[in-house]
C-alpha positions as CSV (number, residue, x, y, z in Angstrom):
1,M,-3.5,17.3,0.1
2,K,-1.0,15.2,1.3
3,K,2.4,14.3,-0.7
4,S,1.2,10.5,-1.0
5,E,-2.2,12.0,-2.6
6,L,-0.4,14.3,-4.9
7,I,1.4,11.4,-6.3
8,V,-1.6,9.4,-6.8
9,A,-3.5,12.0,-8.4
10,L,-0.3,12.6,-10.8
11,A,-0.3,8.8,-11.6
12,E,-4.1,8.7,-12.3
13,Q,-4.0,12.0,-14.1
14,Q,-1.0,11.2,-16.6
15,N,-1.4,7.6,-16.8
16,L,1.9,6.9,-15.0
17,S,3.1,4.4,-12.8
18,M,3.3,5.2,-9.2
19,R,7.0,4.9,-9.2
20,D,7.2,7.5,-12.2
21,A,4.8,9.8,-10.4
22,K,6.9,9.4,-7.2
23,S,10.1,10.2,-9.0
24,I,8.6,13.3,-10.4
25,V,7.2,14.9,-7.1
26,E,10.3,14.3,-5.3
27,T,12.3,15.9,-8.4
28,I,10.3,19.2,-8.0
29,L,10.0,19.2,-4.3
30,G,13.5,18.4,-3.8
31,A,14.5,21.2,-6.3
32,M,12.1,23.4,-4.2
33,T,13.7,22.5,-1.0
34,E,17.2,23.2,-2.2
35,A,16.2,26.6,-3.7
36,L,14.8,27.6,-0.5
37,I,17.8,26.3,1.7
38,R,20.1,28.5,-0.9
39,G,17.6,31.3,0.2
40,E,16.2,31.9,-3.4
41,K,12.6,32.8,-4.0
42,I,10.3,30.2,-5.8
43,E,7.6,31.7,-8.1
44,L,4.9,29.5,-9.7
45,R,3.1,31.9,-11.6
46,G,-1.0,31.7,-10.6
47,F,-0.1,29.7,-7.7
48,G,2.1,31.6,-5.4
49,T,5.5,32.4,-4.2
50,F,7.7,30.4,-1.6
51,K,10.8,32.2,0.4
52,V,12.5,32.1,3.6
53,R,11.4,34.8,6.1
54,K,14.3,35.4,8.8
55,Y,13.2,36.1,12.6
56,E,15.4,37.7,14.8
57,S,15.7,36.5,18.4
58,Y,13.4,38.3,21.1
59,T,12.7,38.0,24.4
60,G,9.1,36.4,25.1
61,R,7.2,35.3,28.1
62,N,6.5,31.5,29.2
63,P,2.7,31.3,29.5
64,K,2.7,28.8,31.8
65,T,5.2,30.5,34.3
66,G,5.5,34.0,33.1
67,E,9.2,33.7,33.2
68,K,10.9,35.9,30.8
69,I,12.8,33.6,27.9
70,K,14.8,34.7,25.1
71,T,14.0,33.1,21.6
72,S,16.7,32.1,19.1
73,P,16.9,33.8,15.6
74,K,15.0,31.3,13.2
75,K,14.1,30.9,9.6
76,L,10.7,29.7,8.3
77,P,9.3,29.1,5.0
78,F,6.4,31.2,4.0
79,F,4.1,31.1,1.3
80,K,2.0,33.6,-0.4
81,V,-0.9,33.0,-2.3
82,G,-0.9,33.9,-6.0
83,K,-3.7,36.1,-7.3
84,E,-5.6,33.5,-10.0
85,L,-5.3,30.5,-7.1
86,R,-6.9,33.1,-4.7
87,E,-9.2,34.1,-7.0
88,E,-10.4,30.5,-8.2
89,V,-10.7,29.7,-4.4
90,N,-13.0,32.4,-3.5
91,T,-15.0,31.9,-6.7
92,N,-15.7,28.0,-5.8
93,C,-16.0,28.4,-2.2
94,R,-18.8,30.4,-2.1
95,N,-22.0,28.8,-1.7
């Protein structure tokens, strides 16, 4: 689901204007983004956990040339699915 689809779904489900739904989604996602930037962990019970994982630099290999390259350290968002969501998806995906 894209952010725009989430806005439409919220507007339809809650009988809101698109403007109000967009404001709600932007507020929630903005707060989540700011928390991750501060290094905080976000837990949505039953849905999952978001956090930032830190990766150290390492020496890798360019797959085209075989040349050794050094990567820089980085931080990436990581999502771990919650038990309830995992069970719901697994139950409804079995055919």
